[in-house]
C-alpha positions in Angstrom: 87.2 142.4 100.5 90.6 141.8 98.9 94.1 143.1 98.6 95.5 144.6 95.4 99.0 145.9 95.5 99.3 148.3 98.5 95.5 148.7 98.8 92.7 146.9 100.6 89.6 147.0 98.5 85.9 146.4 99.4 83.5 145.9 96.6 79.7 145.7 97.3 76.9 145.3 94.8 74.1 147.7 95.7 71.7 147.7 92.8 68.9 150.3 92.5 70.5 152.8 94.8 71.9 156.3 94.2 75.2 157.3 95.6 73.5 159.9 97.7 71.5 157.1 99.5 74.7 155.3 100.6 76.7 156.0 103.7 80.2 154.8 104.6 81.4 155.1 108.2 84.8 154.1 109.8 85.1 153.3 113.5 88.5 151.8 114.4 88.9 148.6 112.3 85.2 148.5 111.4 83.7 149.8 108.1 79.9 150.2 108.0 78.1 150.5 104.7 74.5 151.5 105.0 71.7 153.1 103.1 68.0 153.6 102.6 66.1 153.2 99.5 62.9 155.2 99.3 60.8 154.4 96.2 57.2 155.5 96.1 55.3 156.1 92.9 51.7 157.2 92.7 49.8 155.9 89.8 46.3 156.8 88.8 45.7 153.8 86.5 43.6 151.1 87.9 44.1 148.4 85.3 47.3 147.0 86.8 47.7 143.2 87.2 50.8 143.5 89.4 52.6 146.4 91.1 55.9 146.0 93.0 57.6 148.5 95.3 61.0 148.2 96.7 62.2 150.2 99.6 63.9 149.7 102.9 67.2 150.1 104.7 70.4 148.0 104.9 73.6 148.0 106.9 76.7 145.9 106.6 79.6 146.0 109.0 83.0 144.6 108.0 86.0 144.2 110.2 89.2 145.2 108.4 91.9 142.5 108.5 94.8 145.0 108.7 95.5 148.6 109.4 94.7 151.1 106.6 95.1 154.8 106.0 91.5 155.8 106.4 92.3 159.5 105.7 93.4 158.4 102.2 90.4 156.1 101.5 88.5 156.7 98.3 85.1 155.4 97.2 83.4 155.2 93.8 80.0 154.0 92.8 79.2 153.0 89.2 76.6 150.7 87.7 75.3 149.6 91.2 78.8 148.6 92.4 80.4 150.4 95.3 84.2 150.3 95.6 86.1 151.5 98.6 89.9 151.6 98.1 92.1 152.1 101.2 95.9 152.2 101.2 97.4 149.8 103.7 99.4 151.3 106.6 103.1 151.4 106.2 103.6 150.1 109.8 
């Protein structure tokens, strides 16, 4: 989390997720980023030496260090990096 000009920015690396699997919630001065990765592949081959599956949920709560204009917040997700950009309050 950092300031850039008049914005407060949160950047989070969330590899292997789709943007539809990520949720961002605001409650007072707390931002919660959460999601659930569901990966299941059925394979009929039996000559595998190793198979890995990754799935599960995560949640991260961050307290904002200042007041922001939540109604003007914008989020983007590209190449596994979530960016939430929030304008600081004028007060």
